[in-house]
C-alpha positions as CSV (number, residue, x, y, z in Angstrom):
1,M,12.8,-8.4,-43.0
2,N,12.1,-11.0,-44.5
3,N,10.2,-13.3,-41.4
4,Q,10.8,-16.9,-42.7
5,D,14.6,-16.1,-43.1
6,L,14.7,-14.3,-39.0
7,L,12.0,-17.2,-38.4
8,S,14.8,-20.2,-39.9
9,R,17.2,-18.2,-38.4
10,S,15.8,-18.0,-34.4
11,L,15.2,-21.6,-34.8
12,Q,19.4,-22.2,-35.5
13,S,20.0,-19.6,-32.8
14,V,18.1,-19.1,-30.1
15,W,17.2,-21.5,-27.1
16,H,13.9,-20.2,-25.9
17,P,12.4,-20.0,-22.8
18,C,10.3,-22.1,-21.0
19,T,9.5,-23.4,-24.2
20,Q,9.9,-27.8,-25.7
21,M,12.0,-26.5,-28.7
22,K,10.4,-29.3,-30.6
23,Q,7.1,-27.6,-31.0
24,H,7.5,-24.9,-33.2
25,E,7.9,-27.1,-35.6
26,V,3.9,-27.0,-35.8
27,Y,3.8,-23.7,-33.7
28,P,5.5,-21.5,-35.4
29,L,7.6,-18.5,-33.7
30,I,5.4,-15.1,-34.0
31,P,8.1,-12.6,-35.5
32,I,7.5,-9.5,-33.9
33,Q,8.8,-5.7,-35.2
34,R,7.2,-2.8,-32.6
35,G,5.0,-2.3,-30.0
36,E,2.1,0.2,-29.5
37,G,0.0,0.6,-26.6
38,V,-1.2,-2.8,-25.8
39,W,-0.4,-3.7,-29.7
40,L,2.0,-5.8,-31.2
41,Y,2.7,-6.1,-34.9
42,D,4.5,-8.8,-36.7
43,A,7.0,-8.1,-39.8
44,D,4.0,-8.4,-42.3
45,G,1.8,-5.8,-40.1
46,K,-1.0,-8.3,-38.7
47,K,-2.0,-7.5,-35.4
48,Y,-2.2,-9.1,-31.6
49,L,-3.5,-7.7,-28.3
50,D,-1.1,-8.5,-25.7
51,A,-3.2,-9.7,-22.9
52,V,-1.1,-11.2,-20.6
53,S,1.4,-7.6,-20.6
54,S,4.4,-10.1,-22.0
55,W,4.5,-12.7,-19.5
56,W,3.1,-10.1,-16.8
57,V,5.6,-7.0,-17.0
58,N,4.2,-3.7,-19.4
59,L,2.5,-2.3,-17.8
60,F,1.5,1.2,-19.6
61,G,2.0,-0.1,-22.8
62,H,4.2,-0.9,-25.9
63,N,6.3,2.7,-26.4
64,N,5.6,4.7,-23.9
65,P,7.4,7.9,-24.0
66,R,7.2,8.6,-21.2
67,I,9.4,5.3,-19.5
68,K,11.3,5.4,-23.2
69,D,12.6,9.5,-22.8
70,A,13.6,9.0,-19.5
71,I,15.6,5.9,-20.3
72,K,16.7,8.0,-23.5
73,H,17.9,11.1,-21.3
74,Q,19.2,8.5,-18.8
75,L,21.7,6.9,-21.6
76,D,23.2,10.6,-22.3
77,T,24.7,10.9,-18.5
78,L,25.4,7.2,-18.0
79,E,24.7,3.5,-18.5
80,H,26.3,1.7,-16.2
81,V,28.7,1.5,-13.0
82,M,29.4,-0.9,-10.4
83,L,27.0,-0.3,-7.8
84,A,30.1,-1.9,-5.1
85,G,31.4,1.2,-4.0
86,F,29.7,3.4,-6.0
87,T,26.1,5.0,-6.7
88,H,23.9,7.2,-8.7
89,E,21.1,9.2,-8.7
90,P,18.2,6.7,-10.2
91,V,18.9,4.2,-7.6
92,V,18.8,6.4,-4.8
93,A,15.9,8.1,-5.9
94,L,14.0,4.4,-7.1
95,S,15.8,3.8,-3.5
96,E,13.6,6.5,-2.0
97,Q,10.3,5.9,-3.5
98,L,10.2,2.3,-2.9
99,A,10.5,3.2,0.8
100,K,8.3,5.7,1.3
101,L,5.8,3.0,-0.8
102,T,6.1,-0.2,1.4
103,G,7.0,0.9,4.7
104,L,10.5,-0.8,4.4
105,G,14.0,0.3,3.8
106,H,17.3,-0.7,2.1
107,A,16.3,-1.8,-1.3
108,F,18.3,-4.7,-2.4
109,Y,18.9,-5.3,-6.3
110,G,18.7,-7.9,-8.6
111,S,18.4,-8.8,-12.2
112,D,14.9,-10.9,-12.4
113,G,12.0,-11.9,-10.2
114,A,14.4,-15.0,-9.4
115,S,17.5,-13.5,-8.7
116,A,14.5,-10.9,-5.7
117,T,13.4,-14.4,-4.5
118,E,17.2,-15.8,-3.8
119,I,18.5,-12.5,-2.6
120,A,15.6,-13.1,0.5
121,L,15.8,-16.8,1.1
122,K,20.0,-15.8,1.4
123,M,18.6,-12.5,3.1
124,S,16.9,-14.1,5.8
125,F,19.2,-17.0,6.5
126,H,22.3,-15.2,7.4
127,Y,20.0,-13.1,9.4
128,W,19.3,-15.4,12.0
129,R,23.1,-16.5,11.5
130,N,24.3,-13.3,12.2
131,I,21.9,-13.1,15.6
132,G,23.0,-16.8,16.4
133,K,19.9,-18.4,15.3
134,T,22.1,-21.2,13.8
135,G,19.1,-23.4,13.0
136,K,17.1,-21.4,11.3
137,T,18.2,-22.6,7.7
138,R,14.8,-24.0,6.2
139,F,11.6,-23.3,4.0
140,I,8.3,-23.2,3.9
141,S,6.1,-21.9,0.9
142,L,2.3,-22.8,0.0
143,Q,1.4,-25.6,-2.2
144,N,0.7,-24.8,-6.3
145,S,3.6,-22.0,-5.2
146,Y,6.3,-20.9,-8.2
147,H,9.2,-18.3,-6.8
148,G,11.0,-18.4,-10.1
149,E,13.3,-20.9,-11.4
150,T,16.9,-20.5,-10.2
151,M,18.4,-23.6,-7.2
152,G,17.0,-21.6,-3.8
153,S,14.0,-19.8,-6.2
154,L,12.8,-23.4,-7.5
155,G,13.2,-24.8,-3.8
156,V,10.4,-23.1,-2.5
157,T,8.8,-23.8,-5.7
158,D,5.9,-26.5,-5.8
159,V,5.2,-26.7,-10.2
160,A,6.2,-30.3,-10.7
161,I,6.4,-29.8,-14.1
162,F,9.4,-26.9,-13.3
163,K,10.8,-28.7,-10.2
164,D,10.4,-32.6,-10.6
165,T,13.5,-32.8,-13.3
166,Y,15.5,-30.6,-11.3
167,A,14.8,-32.2,-7.7
168,P,18.3,-34.2,-6.6
169,L,19.4,-30.9,-6.4
170,L,17.7,-28.9,-4.5
171,I,17.3,-28.0,-1.0
172,Q,13.9,-29.0,-0.7
173,S,11.7,-26.8,1.4
174,A,8.5,-27.6,3.2
175,Q,4.7,-26.6,2.0
176,V,1.2,-25.4,4.0
177,P,-1.9,-26.0,1.8
178,S,-3.2,-22.7,-0.4
179,P,-5.9,-20.2,0.5
180,D,-6.8,-21.0,-3.1
181,F,-10.2,-21.0,-2.6
182,R,-11.3,-22.8,-5.8
183,L,-10.1,-25.6,-3.0
184,A,-12.7,-24.7,-0.9
185,Q,-15.1,-27.6,0.8
186,A,-19.2,-26.5,-0.8
187,G,-20.5,-23.5,0.7
188,E,-16.7,-22.8,2.5
189,S,-16.7,-18.7,2.5
190,A,-13.0,-17.9,1.1
191,E,-12.4,-15.9,4.6
192,D,-13.3,-19.4,6.2
193,F,-10.8,-21.3,4.1
194,A,-8.3,-18.4,4.4
195,L,-8.8,-18.6,7.6
196,R,-8.8,-23.0,7.9
197,S,-5.6,-22.3,5.7
198,A,-4.5,-20.2,8.7
199,A,-5.0,-22.6,11.3
200,Q,-2.9,-25.2,9.2
201,L,-0.2,-22.6,8.6
202,E,0.0,-22.0,12.7
203,M,-0.1,-25.6,13.5
204,Y,3.1,-26.4,11.4
205,L,5.2,-23.8,12.8
206,A,3.6,-24.6,16.4
207,E,5.7,-27.8,15.3
208,H,8.9,-26.5,13.5
209,H,9.6,-23.3,14.4
210,A,13.0,-23.8,15.1
211,E,14.4,-24.8,12.1
212,L,12.5,-22.9,9.8
213,A,13.8,-18.8,8.4
214,A,11.4,-18.1,6.6
215,F,7.5,-18.3,5.2
216,I,7.2,-17.2,1.3
217,I,3.9,-16.1,-0.2
218,E,2.2,-14.7,-3.0
219,P,0.1,-12.6,-1.5
220,L,-3.5,-12.5,-2.6
221,V,-3.1,-14.4,-6.5
222,Q,-0.5,-17.7,-6.8
223,C,0.0,-16.9,-10.2
224,A,1.3,-19.9,-11.6
225,A,-1.3,-22.2,-9.7
226,G,-4.0,-20.8,-12.8
227,M,-4.0,-16.9,-11.0
228,G,-5.2,-19.2,-7.7
229,M,-7.0,-16.0,-5.6
230,Y,-7.6,-16.0,-2.1
231,H,-9.3,-14.1,0.9
232,P,-7.0,-11.3,2.5
233,V,-7.4,-12.4,5.3
234,Y,-4.9,-15.0,5.3
235,L,-2.7,-12.5,4.8
236,S,-3.8,-10.5,7.8
237,K,-3.6,-14.1,10.4
238,V,0.4,-15.0,8.3
239,R,1.4,-12.2,10.0
240,E,0.1,-13.0,13.4
241,I,1.8,-16.4,13.4
242,C,5.1,-15.3,11.8
243,T,5.9,-12.5,14.2
244,K,4.6,-15.5,17.8
245,Y,6.2,-17.9,16.1
246,E,9.4,-16.3,14.6
247,V,9.8,-17.0,11.2
248,H,10.2,-14.2,8.5
249,L,7.0,-13.6,5.7
250,I,8.9,-13.1,2.8
251,A,6.2,-11.7,0.2
252,D,7.1,-12.2,-3.8
253,E,5.1,-9.3,-4.6
254,I,7.4,-10.4,-8.5
255,A,3.7,-10.5,-10.5
256,V,1.0,-9.5,-8.4
257,G,3.1,-5.8,-7.6
258,F,2.4,-2.3,-8.7
259,G,-0.7,-2.0,-8.9
260,R,-2.2,-5.6,-10.3
261,T,-4.6,-6.5,-7.6
262,G,-6.0,-2.7,-6.9
263,T,-3.9,-1.8,-4.8
264,M,0.2,-0.4,-5.2
265,F,1.3,-3.5,-3.3
266,A,-1.1,-6.7,-2.0
267,C,0.2,-6.7,0.9
268,E,-1.9,-3.6,2.3
269,Q,-5.0,-6.2,1.6
270,G,-3.8,-7.6,4.1
271,N,-2.7,-4.4,5.9
272,I,0.8,-6.2,6.7
273,K,4.8,-5.3,6.7
274,P,6.5,-8.2,5.3
275,D,9.8,-8.7,6.9
276,F,10.9,-8.6,3.3
277,I,9.3,-7.7,-0.5
278,C,10.6,-8.9,-3.4
279,L,9.4,-6.5,-6.5
280,S,10.0,-6.8,-10.3
281,K,8.5,-7.5,-14.1
282,G,6.3,-3.9,-13.8
283,I,9.2,-2.3,-12.1
284,T,10.2,-0.8,-15.3
285,G,6.7,-1.2,-16.3
286,G,8.2,-3.9,-18.8
287,Y,11.1,-1.8,-20.4
288,L,13.9,-3.2,-18.6
289,P,15.2,-5.9,-16.4
290,L,15.2,-5.3,-13.2
291,S,14.4,-7.1,-9.2
292,A,14.5,-5.4,-5.8
293,V,14.6,-7.0,-2.1
294,L,13.4,-4.9,0.5
295,T,13.9,-5.1,4.5
296,T,13.5,-4.0,7.3
297,D,16.0,-1.8,9.6
298,E,16.6,-4.6,12.3
299,I,16.8,-6.4,9.3
300,Y,19.5,-4.7,7.7
301,Q,21.4,-3.7,11.1
302,A,22.1,-7.0,11.8
303,F,24.4,-7.1,8.9
304,Y,26.6,-3.7,9.5
305,H,29.5,-5.0,10.7
306,D,33.0,-4.6,11.5
307,S,33.1,-7.9,9.5
308,T,33.5,-8.4,5.9
309,V,31.4,-11.8,6.3
310,R,29.0,-10.7,8.1
311,G,28.1,-8.4,5.5
312,F,25.3,-9.4,2.1
313,L,28.5,-10.3,-0.3
314,H,25.5,-11.1,-3.0
315,S,26.1,-9.6,-5.5
316,H,25.6,-9.1,-9.9
317,S,27.4,-7.0,-12.4
318,Y,24.5,-5.2,-13.4
319,T,23.0,-4.4,-10.4
320,G,21.1,-1.1,-9.7
321,N,21.8,0.0,-13.5
322,P,21.2,3.3,-13.9
323,L,18.7,2.6,-16.7
324,A,16.3,0.8,-15.4
325,C,16.6,2.8,-12.3
326,S,15.2,5.3,-14.8
327,A,12.9,3.6,-15.8
328,A,11.3,2.5,-13.0
329,V,11.6,6.2,-11.7
330,A,9.8,7.2,-14.7
331,T,7.1,3.9,-14.1
332,L,5.9,5.0,-10.3
333,A,5.3,8.5,-11.8
334,I,3.4,8.0,-14.2
335,F,1.7,5.7,-10.9
336,A,1.3,9.6,-9.7
337,A,0.5,11.5,-11.8
338,D,-2.3,9.8,-13.7
339,D,-3.9,8.6,-10.4
340,V,-3.5,4.9,-12.2
341,V,-4.5,2.7,-9.5
342,E,-8.2,4.7,-8.5
343,K,-8.4,4.4,-11.8
344,N,-7.9,0.9,-12.6
345,K,-10.9,0.4,-10.2
346,A,-13.9,1.9,-13.1
347,K,-11.8,-0.2,-15.4
348,S,-11.3,-3.5,-13.2
349,A,-15.4,-3.4,-13.0
350,A,-15.5,-2.9,-16.6
351,I,-14.0,-5.9,-17.9
352,V,-15.3,-7.7,-15.0
353,E,-19.4,-6.5,-16.0
354,K,-17.8,-7.2,-20.0
355,M,-16.9,-10.8,-19.2
356,Q,-20.2,-12.0,-18.0
357,V,-20.7,-13.0,-21.4
358,L,-18.7,-15.6,-21.3
359,T,-20.1,-17.4,-18.6
360,D,-22.4,-19.1,-21.6
361,L,-19.4,-21.3,-22.5
362,P,-18.6,-24.2,-19.7
363,I,-16.3,-22.6,-17.3
364,Q,-16.1,-22.1,-13.7
365,H,-14.6,-19.7,-11.2
366,L,-14.8,-16.3,-13.2
367,R,-12.6,-14.7,-10.6
368,H,-10.9,-11.3,-10.4
369,Q,-8.9,-9.6,-8.5
370,G,-7.6,-6.0,-10.0
371,M,-6.5,-5.7,-13.0
372,I,-6.1,-9.7,-13.2
373,F,-9.4,-11.5,-14.7
374,A,-9.7,-15.2,-15.1
375,F,-12.0,-18.1,-15.2
376,D,-10.7,-22.0,-15.3
377,V,-12.4,-23.9,-18.8
378,L,-14.5,-27.1,-18.3
379,T,-13.2,-29.2,-21.0
380,Q,-11.2,-32.7,-21.8
381,N,-9.1,-31.3,-24.1
382,A,-6.1,-31.7,-22.9
383,R,-4.2,-29.2,-25.1
384,F,-6.7,-26.8,-24.9
385,S,-3.4,-24.2,-23.4
386,R,-1.8,-24.5,-26.3
387,Q,-4.8,-24.7,-29.2
388,S,-5.9,-21.9,-27.2
389,Y,-3.1,-19.8,-27.9
390,Q,-2.6,-20.6,-31.4
391,A,-6.4,-20.1,-31.9
392,G,-5.5,-17.0,-30.3
393,V,-3.0,-15.9,-32.2
394,E,-4.9,-16.6,-35.0
395,Q,-7.5,-14.0,-33.6
396,G,-5.1,-11.9,-32.7
397,L,-5.5,-12.2,-29.6
398,L,-1.8,-13.1,-27.2
399,L,-3.3,-15.7,-24.4
400,R,-1.2,-17.9,-22.9
401,P,-3.4,-20.0,-20.7
402,I,-2.5,-21.7,-17.4
403,G,-3.8,-25.5,-18.0
404,N,-7.3,-25.3,-18.4
405,T,-7.0,-21.2,-16.9
406,V,-7.6,-18.6,-18.8
407,Y,-6.5,-15.4,-18.5
408,F,-5.9,-11.4,-18.9
409,M,-3.7,-9.3,-17.6
410,P,-3.5,-6.6,-19.5
411,P,-2.1,-3.4,-19.6
412,Y,-3.2,-0.6,-17.7
413,T,-3.6,1.1,-20.4
414,I,-6.1,-0.5,-22.6
415,T,-9.3,1.1,-23.8
416,E,-13.3,0.0,-23.5
417,P,-12.9,-0.5,-27.6
418,E,-10.2,-3.2,-26.7
419,I,-11.9,-4.4,-24.2
420,D,-14.6,-5.3,-25.7
421,F,-11.7,-7.2,-28.7
422,M,-10.1,-9.1,-26.3
423,I,-13.4,-11.3,-25.0
424,S,-15.0,-10.5,-27.8
425,A,-12.3,-13.0,-29.4
426,T,-11.5,-15.3,-26.5
427,Q,-15.4,-15.9,-26.5
428,R,-14.0,-17.6,-30.1
429,V,-11.1,-18.7,-29.2
430,V,-12.4,-20.9,-26.0
431,K,-15.2,-22.7,-28.7
432,A,-12.6,-23.1,-30.5
433,A,-10.6,-25.3,-28.3
434,L,-12.8,-26.7,-26.3
């Protein structure tokens, strides 16, 4: 494969996501040929440590034999069948396992995280309509929240660069103060700040609950907000408040689920069960597109009726695709067989300890939650994010800073020598981009 030819063809034919394409006049695309473990290899054989798990999806490394074999086996029997009027073993097995893990039931499938958000929002609205509370049509989310970029999901997102352009098209939601501990007052503990933020939520719900269908949150970590982390007591209080005022709680675990925060699902750390949970990204180990929404039996029963229009008539052509579901079942099998969540605790502690060398740099808020690690760089360089990405590529390290926040979200299979490389290369990157 000729690198320059591939790059030219890509620029002529592909509109790349989350990208100002003109930037590729200066910052060239990287032609990736293969992956192995935590490494990506380009056509020249240069390797890059995938410190962001290819947008937070890859849990057990590239070219994982167990997930790959499951997909191959499924490919020999059934590649796809529509899920309307039909079913198949992989989707049933996955749904059963997700129900057991979450305490919720009846998984509804989509293809990506934004689709999961759309499904949960529509289900919540439709539930209230089905039970006769037709005034509950609005949604709230946290300040600086991110829930996807389709119309409905963008309506509950609060990241200006994604949302402002499309504001005239959106059904606007309200935002309540974020419990992100970086926003706390001097001397205020993470727990006290979380409780204060929850009290502000209750004030809003007390006044507006009659018109509110649901409150959607990213449990424990607001990832696109620069890995904003908060105390789990916030989840506990939010569950109490939403129950008190009859407002659904939607847990967007698209990025933080499947072990990322130190438990299988982040909601476990607040000891709560949401009304809806949205799952995607790591659900297939990073192999195939898939998302799922699980909800309570009470909500499911409100749709169970002789009238077709009371049913949930949302659909995707590839809903519950057998290949994707088989990858997800294989991913969950790895969690069980390898005791992944427990073993990650030791790995997380080791990474945190090794990251202390970074405190010699001009940084603040060195933090972690499970297998998510972050720090904020004190710099006046308005192009820090772009320049540090480029410096990382030159070092053989895939970083994708969010503003001045540098973070690691590596595959769980990362080894100690690879951790050492990731951190030492990051030191050089930050110094180069200051």
